[in-house]
C-alpha positions in Angstrom: -77.3 8.4 -33.5 -80.7 7.5 -32.0 -82.1 5.6 -29.1 -84.7 3.0 -30.1 -87.6 2.6 -27.8 -89.5 -0.7 -27.9 -93.0 -0.1 -26.7 -94.6 2.1 -29.3 -95.7 5.7 -28.8 -99.2 5.2 -27.3 -98.2 4.2 -23.8 -97.6 6.9 -21.2 -93.9 6.3 -20.9 -93.3 5.5 -24.5 -95.1 8.7 -25.5 -93.0 10.8 -23.1 -89.8 9.1 -24.5 -90.9 9.8 -28.1 -90.9 13.6 -27.3 -87.1 13.5 -27.2 -85.7 14.4 -30.6 -83.0 11.7 -30.5 -85.6 8.9 -29.8 -87.4 6.6 -32.2 -90.3 4.8 -30.6 -91.7 1.7 -32.3 -94.4 -0.7 -31.2 -96.6 -3.5 -32.5 -96.7 -4.9 -35.1 -93.3 -3.5 -36.2 -91.6 -4.4 -32.9 -93.5 -6.9 -30.8 -92.1 -8.3 -27.6 -94.0 -11.6 -28.4 -92.4 -12.0 -31.8 -88.6 -12.2 -31.8 -88.1 -11.7 -35.5 -89.7 -8.3 -35.3 -87.3 -7.2 -32.6 -84.3 -8.3 -34.7 -85.7 -6.6 -37.8 -86.2 -3.3 -35.8 -82.6 -3.4 -34.6 -81.4 -3.9 -38.1 -83.6 -1.2 -39.6 -82.9 1.6 -37.1 -79.3 0.7 -36.1 -79.6 2.5 -32.8 -76.8 3.4 -30.4 -78.9 2.2 -27.4 -82.3 0.6 -26.8 -84.9 1.3 -24.1 -87.5 -1.5 -23.4 -90.6 0.4 -22.3 -93.2 -2.1 -23.5 -95.0 -4.2 -20.9 -98.2 -6.1 -19.9 -99.4 -3.6 -17.3 -102.9 -4.9 -16.4 -102.0 -5.7 -12.8 -105.4 -7.3 -11.9 -105.7 -9.0 -15.3 -102.3 -10.7 -14.8 -103.8 -12.7 -12.0 -105.8 -14.8 -14.6 -103.4 -14.1 -17.6 -100.1 -14.8 -16.0 -98.7 -16.7 -18.9 -99.4 -13.7 -21.2 -97.8 -11.4 -18.7 -94.7 -13.5 -18.5 -94.5 -13.7 -22.3 -94.5 -9.9 -22.6 -92.8 -8.9 -19.4 -90.1 -11.6 -19.2 -89.6 -13.7 -22.3 -89.8 -10.7 -24.7 -87.3 -8.6 -22.8 -85.0 -11.6 -22.5 -85.0 -12.0 -26.3 -84.4 -8.3 -26.8 -81.6 -8.3 -24.2 -79.8 -11.2 -26.0 -80.2 -9.5 -29.4 -78.7 -6.3 -27.9 -75.9 -8.2 -26.2 -74.9 -9.9 -29.5 -74.7 -6.4 -31.1 -72.9 -4.8 -28.1 -75.9 -2.5 -27.8 -76.7 -1.1 -24.3 -80.2 -1.8 -23.1 -82.3 0.1 -20.6 -85.1 -2.0 -19.2 -88.0 -0.4 -17.3 -89.2 -2.4 -14.2 -91.3 -1.7 -11.2 -91.6 -1.5 -7.4 -94.0 -4.5 -7.7 -91.0 -6.8 -7.5 -91.1 -6.1 -3.7 -93.8 -7.2 -1.2 -94.1 -3.8 0.4 -93.4 -5.0 3.9 -90.3 -2.9 4.5 -90.9 0.2 6.6 -88.4 2.4 4.7 -87.6 3.0 1.1 -86.4 0.0 -0.9 -82.7 -0.1 -2.0 -81.4 -2.1 -5.0 -79.8 -4.6 -2.6 -83.1 -5.5 -1.0 -84.4 -9.0 -2.0 -87.4 -9.0 -4.3 -90.4 -10.8 -3.2 -93.4 -10.1 -5.4 -96.9 -10.7 -4.1 -98.8 -10.8 -7.4 -98.5 -12.2 -10.9 -97.6 -8.9 -12.5 -94.7 -8.5 -10.0 -93.5 -12.1 -10.7 -93.5 -11.4 -14.4 -91.5 -8.2 -14.1 -89.0 -9.9 -11.8 -88.6 -12.7 -14.3 -88.0 -10.0 -16.9 -85.2 -8.5 -14.8 -83.6 -11.9 -14.4 -83.8 -12.5 -18.1 -82.1 -9.2 -19.0 -79.4 -9.8 -16.4 -78.8 -13.3 -17.7 -78.3 -12.0 -21.3 -74.9 -10.7 -20.2 -74.9 -7.4 -22.1 -74.4 -3.9 -21.0 -77.7 -3.0 -19.3 -79.5 -0.9 -16.7 -82.7 -2.1 -15.1 -84.6 1.0 -13.9 -87.4 0.5 -11.4 -90.1 3.1 -11.0 -93.5 3.4 -9.3 -96.8 5.3 -9.6 -96.2 6.7 -13.0 -98.5 9.5 -14.3 -98.8 12.0 -17.1 -101.2 14.5 -18.7 -102.2 11.7 -21.1 -102.9 8.0 -21.0 -104.5 5.9 -18.3 -103.3 6.9 -14.8 -104.3 8.0 -11.4 -104.3 11.7 -12.0 -106.7 11.5 -14.9 -108.9 8.9 -13.1 -109.3 11.2 -10.2 -110.1 14.2 -12.4 -112.7 12.2 -14.3 -114.4 11.2 -11.1 -114.4 14.8 -9.9 -115.9 16.0 -13.2 -118.7 13.4 -12.7 -119.6 15.3 -9.5 -119.1 12.5 -7.0 -116.8 12.1 -4.0 -114.0 9.6 -4.3 -112.8 6.8 -1.9 -109.0 6.6 -1.9 -106.7 4.2 -0.2 -104.7 5.9 2.6 -102.4 3.1 3.8 -100.3 2.5 0.7 -97.2 4.7 0.3 -95.2 5.6 -2.7 -93.6 8.3 -4.9 -95.8 9.6 -7.8 -93.4 9.6 -10.8 -94.0 12.0 -13.7 -93.5 10.1 -17.0 -91.6 13.0 -18.7 -89.2 13.1 -15.7 -88.6 9.4 -15.9 -88.3 9.5 -19.7 -85.5 12.1 -19.5 -83.7 9.9 -17.0 -84.0 6.9 -19.2 -82.7 8.7 -22.3 -79.7 10.1 -20.3 -78.9 6.6 -18.9 -79.1 5.1 -22.4 -76.6 7.7 -23.8 -74.3 7.3 -20.9 -74.2 3.5 -21.3 -73.4 3.9 -25.0 -70.6 6.4 -24.3 -68.9 4.7 -21.4 -67.5 1.4 -20.4 -67.8 1.9 -16.6 -68.9 -1.4 -15.1 -70.6 0.5 -12.2 -73.2 1.8 -14.6 -74.5 -1.7 -15.3 -77.1 -3.2 -12.9 -80.4 -2.3 -11.2 -81.3 1.3 -10.3 -84.3 2.9 -8.6 -85.7 6.1 -10.1 -88.1 7.7 -7.6 -89.1 11.4 -7.3 -88.2 13.4 -4.3 -90.7 12.9 -1.5 -93.5 10.4 -1.0 -97.2 10.2 0.0 -100.2 7.9 0.2 -102.7 7.6 -2.6 -105.1 9.7 -0.6 -102.5 12.5 -0.2 -101.7 12.3 -3.9 -105.4 12.7 -4.7 -105.6 15.7 -2.4 -102.7 17.4 -4.2 -104.4 16.7 -7.5 -107.7 18.3 -6.5 -105.8 21.3 -4.9 -104.0 21.8 -8.1 -107.1 21.5 -10.2 -109.1 23.9 -8.0 -106.3 26.5 -8.4 -106.6 26.1 -12.2 -110.4 26.2 -12.1 -110.6 22.5 -12.9 -112.7 19.6 -11.4 -112.3 18.8 -7.8 -114.3 16.9 -5.2 -114.3 15.5 -1.7 -112.2 12.5 -0.6 -113.1 9.7 1.7 -109.9 8.0 3.0 -110.2 4.2 3.2 -107.9 1.2 3.9 -106.7 -1.3 1.4 -109.0 -3.9 3.0 -112.0 -1.6 2.1 -110.9 -1.6 -1.6 -110.4 -5.3 -2.5 -108.8 -6.0 -5.9 -107.9 -9.3 -7.6 -104.2 -8.6 -7.2 -102.6 -7.6 -3.9 -100.7 -4.3 -3.9 -97.5 -3.5 -1.9 -98.3 -1.3 1.0 -94.9 0.4 0.6 -93.8 1.4 -2.9 -91.1 3.9 -1.8 -87.8 3.5 -3.6 -84.4 4.9 -2.7 -82.7 6.9 -5.5 -79.3 7.3 -3.9 -77.5 4.8 -6.3 -78.9 6.5 -9.4 -77.7 9.9 -8.2 -74.3 8.5 -7.2 -73.8 6.6 -10.5 -75.5 8.7 -13.1 -75.9 12.1 -11.4 -79.7 11.8 -11.8 -82.3 12.9 -9.3 -85.9 13.3 -10.3 -87.7 16.4 -9.1 -90.1 16.5 -6.2 -93.4 14.9 -7.0 -95.4 17.9 -6.1 -93.4 20.2 -8.5 -93.9 17.7 -11.3 -97.6 17.3 -10.5 -98.0 21.1 -11.0 -96.5 20.7 -14.5 -98.8 17.8 -15.2 -101.9 19.7 -14.0 -100.9 22.7 -16.1 -100.7 20.6 -19.2 -104.1 19.1 -18.6 -105.6 22.5 -17.9 -104.1 23.8 -21.2 -106.1 21.1 -23.0 -109.3 22.4 -21.4 -109.5 19.4 -19.0 -110.1 16.9 -21.8 -110.0 13.6 -20.0 -111.7 11.1 -22.3 
């Protein structure tokens, strides 16, 4: 029996999920989080054993002026999907974000910490969590941060493109988080989905954090990217560390995106690899494609 991923196969995470043989990934127009009838039709058509909601409005800055759209995709749609799953006794794994927190905590965030988003994207994702919880089904909300992959739009590929252009990069050095490799997260999500389908353990229902081992700043992450690229004869360049204040954006970002993964390990036996090890895998995959970054 398959796991149905709502979110298509083009997004970073959905693409990583679709690489699992027991996963079917569908997106718009066949399964559209803004069109309830398509979600119901997809559940009827594929008759999955579990569902993963990986679709989202992810334009963090754009959400500041398009908050209603972000809420429709990130909150209302997942709420509808959660209710449809609950009515069919289908477990749902819903992907969320560190942006539900304000980043003011000095240590890693636990699931018991109170959310307090500081931007529209974070508010929409928190509303999605609340909608999934309210549906009353068997669910796991999985928060992750700083997702990257050899494909798609992400920090790793952005840094490499800048380096290929032959210019130094200015990178924020006062925001902390854990770079999360999309294939690592995808494997965890699929395992959680199967476990929820096979078990009735109430402890497996709720909110979980899925961070990699270790953490860094964006500047340290960029350094590791260029070190890896240089070792593989790829593009690299100089880095100028800057503060968040020196890189203003429409949406505020949490200064601390670190998540504590102890609950996920205790409940599901899942611990993601260290971010540096996964970055090596990511860099090797990009190098194998001859540094194609467009």
